[in-house]
PDB file of N, CA, C and O in Angstrom:
ATOM      1  N   MET A   1      45.810  -9.132 -26.599  1.00  0.00           N
ATOM      2  CA  MET A   1      46.559  -9.639 -25.384  1.00  0.00           C
ATOM      3  C   MET A   1      47.084  -7.974 -24.619  1.00  0.00           C
ATOM      4  O   MET A   1      47.762  -7.053 -25.073  1.00  0.00           O
ATOM      5  N   ALA A   2      46.576  -8.123 -23.647  1.00  0.00           N
ATOM      6  CA  ALA A   2      47.174  -6.885 -22.824  1.00  0.00           C
ATOM      7  C   ALA A   2      48.421  -6.689 -22.088  1.00  0.00           C
ATOM      8  O   ALA A   2      48.922  -7.584 -21.408  1.00  0.00           O
ATOM      9  N   LYS A   3      48.859  -5.676 -22.203  1.00  0.00           N
ATOM     10  CA  LYS A   3      50.424  -5.232 -21.925  1.00  0.00           C
ATOM     11  C   LYS A   3      50.466  -5.637 -20.353  1.00  0.00           C
ATOM     12  O   LYS A   3      49.664  -5.399 -19.451  1.00  0.00           O
ATOM     13  N   ARG A   4      51.603  -6.281 -20.360  1.00  0.00           N
ATOM     14  CA  ARG A   4      52.181  -6.694 -19.035  1.00  0.00           C
ATOM     15  C   ARG A   4      52.838  -5.407 -18.521  1.00  0.00           C
ATOM     16  O   ARG A   4      53.678  -4.820 -19.202  1.00  0.00           O
ATOM     17  N   ARG A   5      52.380  -4.897 -17.101  1.00  0.00           N
ATOM     18  CA  ARG A   5      52.923  -3.679 -16.070  1.00  0.00           C
ATOM     19  C   ARG A   5      54.570  -4.214 -15.858  1.00  0.00           C
ATOM     20  O   ARG A   5      54.848  -5.409 -15.952  1.00  0.00           O
ATOM     21  N   PRO A   6      55.544  -3.227 -15.580  1.00  0.00           N
ATOM     22  CA  PRO A   6      56.460  -3.812 -14.772  1.00  0.00           C
ATOM     23  C   PRO A   6      56.367  -4.461 -13.341  1.00  0.00           C
ATOM     24  O   PRO A   6      55.419  -4.242 -12.586  1.00  0.00           O
ATOM     25  N   SER A   7      57.438  -5.284 -13.028  1.00  0.00           N
ATOM     26  CA  SER A   7      57.108  -6.069 -11.795  1.00  0.00           C
ATOM     27  C   SER A   7      57.514  -5.048 -10.516  1.00  0.00           C
ATOM     28  O   SER A   7      58.602  -4.474 -10.494  1.00  0.00           O
ATOM     29  N   GLY A   8      56.498  -4.891  -9.446  1.00  0.00           N
ATOM     30  CA  GLY A   8      56.347  -3.983  -8.576  1.00  0.00           C
ATOM     31  C   GLY A   8      55.565  -2.578  -8.896  1.00  0.00           C
ATOM     32  O   GLY A   8      55.475  -1.627  -8.120  1.00  0.00           O
ATOM     33  N   ASP A   9      55.030  -2.665 -10.197  1.00  0.00           N
ATOM     34  CA  ASP A   9      54.149  -1.121 -10.718  1.00  0.00           C
ATOM     35  C   ASP A   9      53.002  -1.172 -10.387  1.00  0.00           C
ATOM     36  O   ASP A   9      52.337  -0.168 -10.641  1.00  0.00           O
ATOM     37  N   GLY A  10      52.292  -2.363  -9.680  1.00  0.00           N
ATOM     38  CA  GLY A  10      51.126  -2.651  -9.262  1.00  0.00           C
ATOM     39  C   GLY A  10      50.133  -2.756 -10.435  1.00  0.00           C
ATOM     40  O   GLY A  10      50.439  -2.864 -11.622  1.00  0.00           O
ATOM     41  N   MET A  11      48.915  -2.706  -9.919  1.00  0.00           N
ATOM     42  CA  MET A  11      47.613  -2.902 -10.856  1.00  0.00           C
ATOM     43  C   MET A  11      46.597  -2.093 -10.838  1.00  0.00           C
ATOM     44  O   MET A  11      46.172  -1.727  -9.743  1.00  0.00           O
ATOM     45  N   VAL A  12      46.051  -1.684 -11.910  1.00  0.00           N
ATOM     46  CA  VAL A  12      45.249  -0.830 -11.892  1.00  0.00           C
ATOM     47  C   VAL A  12      43.899  -1.577 -12.580  1.00  0.00           C
ATOM     48  O   VAL A  12      44.178  -2.440 -13.413  1.00  0.00           O
ATOM     49  N   ARG A  13      42.519  -1.345 -12.331  1.00  0.00           N
ATOM     50  CA  ARG A  13      41.462  -1.556 -13.262  1.00  0.00           C
ATOM     51  C   ARG A  13      40.042  -1.097 -12.640  1.00  0.00           C
ATOM     52  O   ARG A  13      39.824  -0.870 -11.450  1.00  0.00           O
ATOM     53  N   LYS A  14      39.256  -1.023 -13.559  1.00  0.00           N
ATOM     54  CA  LYS A  14      37.958  -0.711 -13.458  1.00  0.00           C
ATOM     55  C   LYS A  14      37.114  -1.488 -13.038  1.00  0.00           C
ATOM     56  O   LYS A  14      36.932  -2.521 -13.682  1.00  0.00           O
ATOM     57  N   ARG A  15      36.341  -1.241 -11.845  1.00  0.00           N
ATOM     58  CA  ARG A  15      35.227  -2.240 -11.188  1.00  0.00           C
ATOM     59  C   ARG A  15      34.298  -2.131 -11.850  1.00  0.00           C
ATOM     60  O   ARG A  15      34.421  -1.160 -12.597  1.00  0.00           O
ATOM     61  N   GLU A  16      33.158  -2.776 -12.002  1.00  0.00           N
ATOM     62  CA  GLU A  16      31.722  -3.258 -12.490  1.00  0.00           C
ATOM     63  C   GLU A  16      31.101  -1.800 -11.858  1.00  0.00           C
ATOM     64  O   GLU A  16      30.565  -1.018 -12.642  1.00  0.00           O
ATOM     65  N   ASP A  17      31.180  -1.517 -10.624  1.00  0.00           N
ATOM     66  CA  ASP A  17      30.466  -0.118  -9.949  1.00  0.00           C
ATOM     67  C   ASP A  17      30.795   0.872 -10.435  1.00  0.00           C
ATOM     68  O   ASP A  17      30.090   1.818 -10.084  1.00  0.00           O
ATOM     69  N   GLY A  18      32.181   1.300 -11.637  1.00  0.00           N
ATOM     70  CA  GLY A  18      32.542   2.546 -11.786  1.00  0.00           C
ATOM     71  C   GLY A  18      33.536   3.112 -11.308  1.00  0.00           C
ATOM     72  O   GLY A  18      34.086   4.124 -11.743  1.00  0.00           O
ATOM     73  N   ARG A  19      33.889   2.320 -10.145  1.00  0.00           N
ATOM     74  CA  ARG A  19      35.098   3.292  -9.097  1.00  0.00           C
ATOM     75  C   ARG A  19      36.548   2.344  -9.777  1.00  0.00           C
ATOM     76  O   ARG A  19      36.473   1.269 -10.372  1.00  0.00           O
ATOM     77  N   TRP A  20      37.474   2.922  -9.548  1.00  0.00           N
ATOM     78  CA  TRP A  20      38.657   2.523  -9.500  1.00  0.00           C
ATOM     79  C   TRP A  20      39.410   1.834  -8.664  1.00  0.00           C
ATOM     80  O   TRP A  20      39.497   2.340  -7.545  1.00  0.00           O
ATOM     81  N   GLU A  21      40.094   0.658  -8.868  1.00  0.00           N
ATOM     82  CA  GLU A  21      40.609   0.018  -7.974  1.00  0.00           C
ATOM     83  C   GLU A  21      41.999  -0.040  -8.344  1.00  0.00           C
ATOM     84  O   GLU A  21      42.311   0.266  -9.495  1.00  0.00           O
ATOM     85  N   GLY A  22      43.093  -0.483  -7.298  1.00  0.00           N
ATOM     86  CA  GLY A  22      44.439  -0.634  -7.677  1.00  0.00           C
ATOM     87  C   GLY A  22      44.975  -1.156  -6.583  1.00  0.00           C
ATOM     88  O   GLY A  22      44.467  -1.115  -5.462  1.00  0.00           O
ATOM     89  N   ARG A  23      46.404  -1.848  -6.991  1.00  0.00           N
ATOM     90  CA  ARG A  23      47.109  -2.518  -5.617  1.00  0.00           C
ATOM     91  C   ARG A  23      48.691  -2.650  -5.780  1.00  0.00           C
ATOM     92  O   ARG A  23      49.228  -2.888  -6.862  1.00  0.00           O
ATOM     93  N   ILE A  24      49.255  -2.498  -4.785  1.00  0.00           N
ATOM     94  CA  ILE A  24      50.896  -2.215  -5.374  1.00  0.00           C
ATOM     95  C   ILE A  24      51.587  -3.197  -4.344  1.00  0.00           C
ATOM     96  O   ILE A  24      51.022  -3.432  -3.275  1.00  0.00           O
ATOM     97  N   VAL A  25      52.832  -3.783  -4.663  1.00  0.00           N
ATOM     98  CA  VAL A  25      53.007  -4.808  -4.048  1.00  0.00           C
ATOM     99  C   VAL A  25      54.442  -3.625  -2.560  1.00  0.00           C
ATOM    100  O   VAL A  25      55.268  -2.723  -2.701  1.00  0.00           O
ATOM    101  N   ILE A  26      53.871  -4.509  -1.292  1.00  0.00           N
ATOM    102  CA  ILE A  26      54.695  -3.627  -0.332  1.00  0.00           C
ATOM    103  C   ILE A  26      55.669  -4.311   0.838  1.00  0.00           C
ATOM    104  O   ILE A  26      56.257  -3.857   1.819  1.00  0.00           O
ATOM    105  N   GLY A  27      55.525  -5.805   0.158  1.00  0.00           N
ATOM    106  CA  GLY A  27      56.715  -6.761   1.083  1.00  0.00           C
ATOM    107  C   GLY A  27      56.507  -8.075   0.497  1.00  0.00           C
ATOM    108  O   GLY A  27      55.832  -8.160  -0.529  1.00  0.00           O
ATOM    109  N   HIS A  28      56.911  -8.899   0.924  1.00  0.00           N
ATOM    110  CA  HIS A  28      56.702 -10.348   1.013  1.00  0.00           C
ATOM    111  C   HIS A  28      56.800 -11.179   2.047  1.00  0.00           C
ATOM    112  O   HIS A  28      57.545 -10.927   2.994  1.00  0.00           O
ATOM    113  N   LYS A  29      56.164 -12.107   1.993  1.00  0.00           N
ATOM    114  CA  LYS A  29      55.844 -13.160   3.088  1.00  0.00           C
ATOM    115  C   LYS A  29      56.986 -14.188   3.017  1.00  0.00           C
ATOM    116  O   LYS A  29      57.806 -14.122   2.102  1.00  0.00           O
ATOM    117  N   GLU A  30      57.058 -15.200   4.027  1.00  0.00           N
ATOM    118  CA  GLU A  30      58.488 -15.954   3.948  1.00  0.00           C
ATOM    119  C   GLU A  30      58.841 -16.797   3.123  1.00  0.00           C
ATOM    120  O   GLU A  30      60.008 -17.152   2.957  1.00  0.00           O
ATOM    121  N   ASN A  31      57.627 -17.317   2.359  1.00  0.00           N
ATOM    122  CA  ASN A  31      57.741 -18.150   1.106  1.00  0.00           C
ATOM    123  C   ASN A  31      57.701 -17.160   0.239  1.00  0.00           C
ATOM    124  O   ASN A  31      57.108 -17.654  -0.721  1.00  0.00           O
ATOM    125  N   GLY A  32      57.942 -16.158   0.000  1.00  0.00           N
ATOM    126  CA  GLY A  32      57.867 -15.299  -1.608  1.00  0.00           C
ATOM    127  C   GLY A  32      56.774 -14.987  -1.935  1.00  0.00           C
ATOM    128  O   GLY A  32      56.732 -14.459  -3.047  1.00  0.00           O
ATOM    129  N   ALA A  33      55.636 -15.114  -1.311  1.00  0.00           N
ATOM    130  CA  ALA A  33      54.225 -14.587  -1.920  1.00  0.00           C
ATOM    131  C   ALA A  33      54.213 -13.082  -1.549  1.00  0.00           C
ATOM    132  O   ALA A  33      54.436 -12.881  -0.355  1.00  0.00           O
ATOM    133  N   PRO A  34      53.979 -11.868  -2.386  1.00  0.00           N
ATOM    134  CA  PRO A  34      53.625 -10.827  -2.246  1.00  0.00           C
ATOM    135  C   PRO A  34      52.815 -10.612  -1.270  1.00  0.00           C
ATOM    136  O   PRO A  34      52.123 -11.554  -0.884  1.00  0.00           O
ATOM    137  N   ILE A  35      52.694  -9.197  -0.575  1.00  0.00           N
ATOM    138  CA  ILE A  35      52.175  -8.390   0.358  1.00  0.00           C
ATOM    139  C   ILE A  35      51.400  -7.759  -0.219  1.00  0.00           C
ATOM    140  O   ILE A  35      52.121  -7.256  -1.081  1.00  0.00           O
ATOM    141  N   PHE A  36      50.169  -7.299  -0.442  1.00  0.00           N
ATOM    142  CA  PHE A  36      49.743  -6.247  -1.548  1.00  0.00           C
ATOM    143  C   PHE A  36      49.002  -5.090  -0.252  1.00  0.00           C
ATOM    144  O   PHE A  36      48.750  -5.351   0.924  1.00  0.00           O
ATOM    145  N   HIS A  37      48.807  -3.840  -0.979  1.00  0.00           N
ATOM    146  CA  HIS A  37      48.093  -2.752  -0.391  1.00  0.00           C
ATOM    147  C   HIS A  37      47.314  -2.369  -1.432  1.00  0.00           C
ATOM    148  O   HIS A  37      47.746  -1.983  -2.518  1.00  0.00           O
ATOM    149  N   TYR A  38      46.112  -2.472  -1.106  1.00  0.00           N
ATOM    150  CA  TYR A  38      44.810  -2.408  -1.859  1.00  0.00           C
ATOM    151  C   TYR A  38      44.108  -0.925  -2.036  1.00  0.00           C
ATOM    152  O   TYR A  38      43.556  -0.693  -0.960  1.00  0.00           O
ATOM    153  N   LEU A  39      43.951  -0.101  -2.717  1.00  0.00           N
ATOM    154  CA  LEU A  39      43.090   1.270  -2.735  1.00  0.00           C
ATOM    155  C   LEU A  39      42.253   1.469  -3.738  1.00  0.00           C
ATOM    156  O   LEU A  39      42.363   0.688  -4.682  1.00  0.00           O
ATOM    157  N   SER A  40      41.256   2.490  -3.815  1.00  0.00           N
ATOM    158  CA  SER A  40      40.190   2.742  -4.650  1.00  0.00           C
ATOM    159  C   SER A  40      40.095   4.119  -4.489  1.00  0.00           C
ATOM    160  O   SER A  40      40.540   4.757  -3.535  1.00  0.00           O
ATOM    161  N   ALA A  41      39.341   4.674  -5.711  1.00  0.00           N
ATOM    162  CA  ALA A  41      39.215   5.809  -5.847  1.00  0.00           C
ATOM    163  C   ALA A  41      37.906   6.132  -7.151  1.00  0.00           C
ATOM    164  O   ALA A  41      37.494   5.236  -7.888  1.00  0.00           O
ATOM    165  N   ARG A  42      37.589   7.063  -7.187  1.00  0.00           N
ATOM    166  CA  ARG A  42      36.353   7.598  -8.114  1.00  0.00           C
ATOM    167  C   ARG A  42      37.055   7.514  -9.248  1.00  0.00           C
ATOM    168  O   ARG A  42      36.541   6.665  -9.977  1.00  0.00           O
ATOM    169  N   THR A  43      38.439   8.246  -9.950  1.00  0.00           N
ATOM    170  CA  THR A  43      38.541   8.271 -11.184  1.00  0.00           C
ATOM    171  C   THR A  43      40.149   7.847 -10.452  1.00  0.00           C
ATOM    172  O   THR A  43      40.760   7.932  -9.387  1.00  0.00           O
ATOM    173  N   GLN A  44      40.378   7.077 -12.618  1.00  0.00           N
ATOM    174  CA  GLN A  44      41.571   6.513 -12.480  1.00  0.00           C
ATOM    175  C   GLN A  44      42.728   7.805 -12.088  1.00  0.00           C
ATOM    176  O   GLN A  44      43.748   7.516 -11.461  1.00  0.00           O
ATOM    177  N   LYS A  45      42.495   8.997 -12.452  1.00  0.00           N
ATOM    178  CA  LYS A  45      43.595   9.999 -12.082  1.00  0.00           C
ATOM    179  C   LYS A  45      44.010   9.869 -10.506  1.00  0.00           C
ATOM    180  O   LYS A  45      45.168   9.727 -10.114  1.00  0.00           O
ATOM    181  N   GLU A  46      42.936   9.938  -9.739  1.00  0.00           N
ATOM    182  CA  GLU A  46      43.002   9.783  -8.329  1.00  0.00           C
ATOM    183  C   GLU A  46      43.324   9.044  -7.738  1.00  0.00           C
ATOM    184  O   GLU A  46      43.658   9.155  -6.558  1.00  0.00           O
ATOM    185  N   LEU A  47      43.313   7.763  -8.604  1.00  0.00           N
ATOM    186  CA  LEU A  47      44.060   6.265  -7.901  1.00  0.00           C
ATOM    187  C   LEU A  47      45.080   6.333  -8.293  1.00  0.00           C
ATOM    188  O   LEU A  47      45.933   5.905  -7.514  1.00  0.00           O
ATOM    189  N   LEU A  48      45.615   6.899  -9.710  1.00  0.00           N
ATOM    190  CA  LEU A  48      47.340   6.955 -10.093  1.00  0.00           C
ATOM    191  C   LEU A  48      47.686   7.649  -8.934  1.00  0.00           C
ATOM    192  O   LEU A  48      48.535   7.088  -8.241  1.00  0.00           O
ATOM    193  N   GLU A  49      47.248   8.746  -8.528  1.00  0.00           N
ATOM    194  CA  GLU A  49      47.904   9.696  -7.345  1.00  0.00           C
ATOM    195  C   GLU A  49      48.102   9.147  -6.362  1.00  0.00           C
ATOM    196  O   GLU A  49      49.198   9.312  -5.827  1.00  0.00           O
ATOM    197  N   LYS A  50      47.100   8.269  -5.740  1.00  0.00           N
ATOM    198  CA  LYS A  50      47.244   7.515  -4.563  1.00  0.00           C
ATOM    199  C   LYS A  50      48.039   6.431  -4.810  1.00  0.00           C
ATOM    200  O   LYS A  50      48.622   5.974  -3.826  1.00  0.00           O
ATOM    201  N   LEU A  51      48.214   5.907  -5.851  1.00  0.00           N
ATOM    202  CA  LEU A  51      49.487   4.679  -6.052  1.00  0.00           C
ATOM    203  C   LEU A  51      50.431   5.177  -5.797  1.00  0.00           C
ATOM    204  O   LEU A  51      51.066   4.829  -4.802  1.00  0.00           O
ATOM    205  N   HIS A  52      50.914   6.332  -6.749  1.00  0.00           N
ATOM    206  CA  HIS A  52      52.323   6.729  -6.765  1.00  0.00           C
ATOM    207  C   HIS A  52      52.664   7.274  -4.933  1.00  0.00           C
ATOM    208  O   HIS A  52      53.801   7.044  -4.521  1.00  0.00           O
ATOM    209  N   ARG A  53      51.752   7.893  -4.054  1.00  0.00           N
ATOM    210  CA  ARG A  53      52.326   8.242  -2.932  1.00  0.00           C
ATOM    211  C   ARG A  53      52.436   7.227  -2.471  1.00  0.00           C
ATOM    212  O   ARG A  53      53.548   6.924  -2.038  1.00  0.00           O
ATOM    213  N   CYS A  54      51.483   6.404  -2.382  1.00  0.00           N
ATOM    214  CA  CYS A  54      52.224   4.946  -1.587  1.00  0.00           C
ATOM    215  C   CYS A  54      53.140   4.526  -2.080  1.00  0.00           C
ATOM    216  O   CYS A  54      54.048   4.217  -1.308  1.00  0.00           O
ATOM    217  N   MET A  55      53.347   4.324  -3.437  1.00  0.00           N
ATOM    218  CA  MET A  55      54.765   3.978  -3.682  1.00  0.00           C
ATOM    219  C   MET A  55      55.882   4.533  -3.380  1.00  0.00           C
ATOM    220  O   MET A  55      56.898   3.946  -3.753  1.00  0.00           O
ATOM    221  N   GLU A  56      56.026   5.833  -2.612  1.00  0.00           N
ATOM    222  CA  GLU A  56      56.733   6.353  -2.644  1.00  0.00           C
ATOM    223  C   GLU A  56      57.228   6.532  -0.808  1.00  0.00           C
ATOM    224  O   GLU A  56      58.370   6.640  -0.361  1.00  0.00           O
ATOM    225  N   GLU A  57      56.097   6.513  -0.157  1.00  0.00           N
ATOM    226  CA  GLU A  57      55.854   6.006   1.397  1.00  0.00           C
ATOM    227  C   GLU A  57      56.867   4.557   1.658  1.00  0.00           C
ATOM    228  O   GLU A  57      57.620   4.427   2.623  1.00  0.00           O
ATOM    229  N   TYR A  58      56.691   3.629   0.652  1.00  0.00           N
ATOM    230  CA  TYR A  58      56.812   2.052   1.098  1.00  0.00           C
ATOM    231  C   TYR A  58      58.078   2.078   0.351  1.00  0.00           C
ATOM    232  O   TYR A  58      58.612   0.989   0.558  1.00  0.00           O
ATOM    233  N   ASP A  59      58.952   2.931  -0.563  1.00  0.00           N
ATOM    234  CA  ASP A  59      60.118   3.030  -1.211  1.00  0.00           C
ATOM    235  C   ASP A  59      61.257   2.409  -0.006  1.00  0.00           C
ATOM    236  O   ASP A  59      61.449   2.931   1.092  1.00  0.00           O
ATOM    237  N   GLY A  60      61.745   1.519  -0.381  1.00  0.00           N
ATOM    238  CA  GLY A  60      62.963   1.075   0.526  1.00  0.00           C
ATOM    239  C   GLY A  60      62.406   0.539   1.736  1.00  0.00           C
ATOM    240  O   GLY A  60      63.315   0.423   2.558  1.00  0.00           O
ATOM    241  N   ALA A  61      61.126   0.102   2.273  1.00  0.00           N
ATOM    242  CA  ALA A  61      61.004  -0.388   3.574  1.00  0.00           C
ATOM    243  C   ALA A  61      60.824  -2.003   3.306  1.00  0.00           C
ATOM    244  O   ALA A  61      60.335  -2.568   2.328  1.00  0.00           O
ATOM    245  N   GLU A  62      61.292  -2.458   4.305  1.00  0.00           N
ATOM    246  CA  GLU A  62      61.500  -4.147   4.347  1.00  0.00           C
ATOM    247  C   GLU A  62      60.277  -4.497   4.922  1.00  0.00           C
ATOM    248  O   GLU A  62      60.207  -4.615   6.145  1.00  0.00           O
ATOM    249  N   LEU A  63      59.176  -4.704   4.115  1.00  0.00           N
ATOM    250  CA  LEU A  63      58.274  -5.659   5.159  1.00  0.00           C
ATOM    251  C   LEU A  63      58.052  -6.924   4.907  1.00  0.00           C
ATOM    252  O   LEU A  63      58.286  -7.307   3.761  1.00  0.00           O
ATOM    253  N   THR A  64      57.454  -8.067   6.086  1.00  0.00           N
ATOM    254  CA  THR A  64      57.495  -9.237   6.128  1.00  0.00           C
ATOM    255  C   THR A  64      56.192  -9.301   7.013  1.00  0.00           C
ATOM    256  O   THR A  64      55.867  -8.480   7.871  1.00  0.00           O
ATOM    257  N   GLU A  65      55.643 -10.216   6.709  1.00  0.00           N
ATOM    258  CA  GLU A  65      54.174 -11.008   7.377  1.00  0.00           C
ATOM    259  C   GLU A  65      54.549 -10.784   9.223  1.00  0.00           C
ATOM    260  O   GLU A  65      53.621 -10.702  10.027  1.00  0.00           O
ATOM    261  N   ASP A  66      56.107 -10.705   9.692  1.00  0.00           N
ATOM    262  CA  ASP A  66      56.246 -10.484  10.816  1.00  0.00           C
ATOM    263  C   ASP A  66      56.403  -9.487  11.374  1.00  0.00           C
ATOM    264  O   ASP A  66      56.501  -9.434  12.600  1.00  0.00           O
ATOM    265  N   CYS A  67      56.482  -8.142  10.354  1.00  0.00           N
ATOM    266  CA  CYS A  67      56.641  -6.741  10.882  1.00  0.00           C
ATOM    267  C   CYS A  67      55.182  -6.480  11.693  1.00  0.00           C
ATOM    268  O   CYS A  67      54.033  -6.882  11.507  1.00  0.00           O
ATOM    269  N   ARG A  68      55.885  -5.514  12.783  1.00  0.00           N
ATOM    270  CA  ARG A  68      54.879  -5.328  13.275  1.00  0.00           C
ATOM    271  C   ARG A  68      54.281  -3.722  12.881  1.00  0.00           C
ATOM    272  O   ARG A  68      53.306  -3.334  13.525  1.00  0.00           O
ATOM    273  N   MET A  69      54.875  -2.803  11.821  1.00  0.00           N
ATOM    274  CA  MET A  69      54.300  -1.895  11.025  1.00  0.00           C
ATOM    275  C   MET A  69      53.225  -1.843  10.475  1.00  0.00           C
ATOM    276  O   MET A  69      53.081  -2.481   9.432  1.00  0.00           O
ATOM    277  N   THR A  70      52.098  -1.033  11.032  1.00  0.00           N
ATOM    278  CA  THR A  70      50.751  -0.982  10.267  1.00  0.00           C
ATOM    279  C   THR A  70      51.349  -0.416   8.943  1.00  0.00           C
ATOM    280  O   THR A  70      52.461  -0.028   8.586  1.00  0.00           O
ATOM    281  N   LEU A  71      49.757  -0.579   8.205  1.00  0.00           N
ATOM    282  CA  LEU A  71      50.011  -0.045   6.986  1.00  0.00           C
ATOM    283  C   LEU A  71      49.686   1.663   6.854  1.00  0.00           C
ATOM    284  O   LEU A  71      50.016   2.393   5.920  1.00  0.00           O
ATOM    285  N   GLY A  72      49.086   1.961   7.850  1.00  0.00           N
ATOM    286  CA  GLY A  72      49.398   3.478   8.324  1.00  0.00           C
ATOM    287  C   GLY A  72      50.080   4.051   8.695  1.00  0.00           C
ATOM    288  O   GLY A  72      50.016   5.280   8.704  1.00  0.00           O
ATOM    289  N   GLU A  73      51.276   3.169   9.281  1.00  0.00           N
ATOM    290  CA  GLU A  73      52.309   3.645   9.511  1.00  0.00           C
ATOM    291  C   GLU A  73      53.657   3.689   8.696  1.00  0.00           C
ATOM    292  O   GLU A  73      54.640   4.267   9.160  1.00  0.00           O
TER     293      GLU A  73
END
């Protein structure tokens, strides 16, 4: 059985085409469901760097589905 990652730490996996895909939770909808931000990269190291940068950018942000802020902002 695979080890579970801590809550809010995101998800990392290798796709069938060889690229790496990851996601992090950046907010929650009114019903409590998570809002995800997806990323992809050629290597696992590159993906982890991108995920950590995103986690730093969204740290402390209170995003909801009614929020007018785009992911680029």
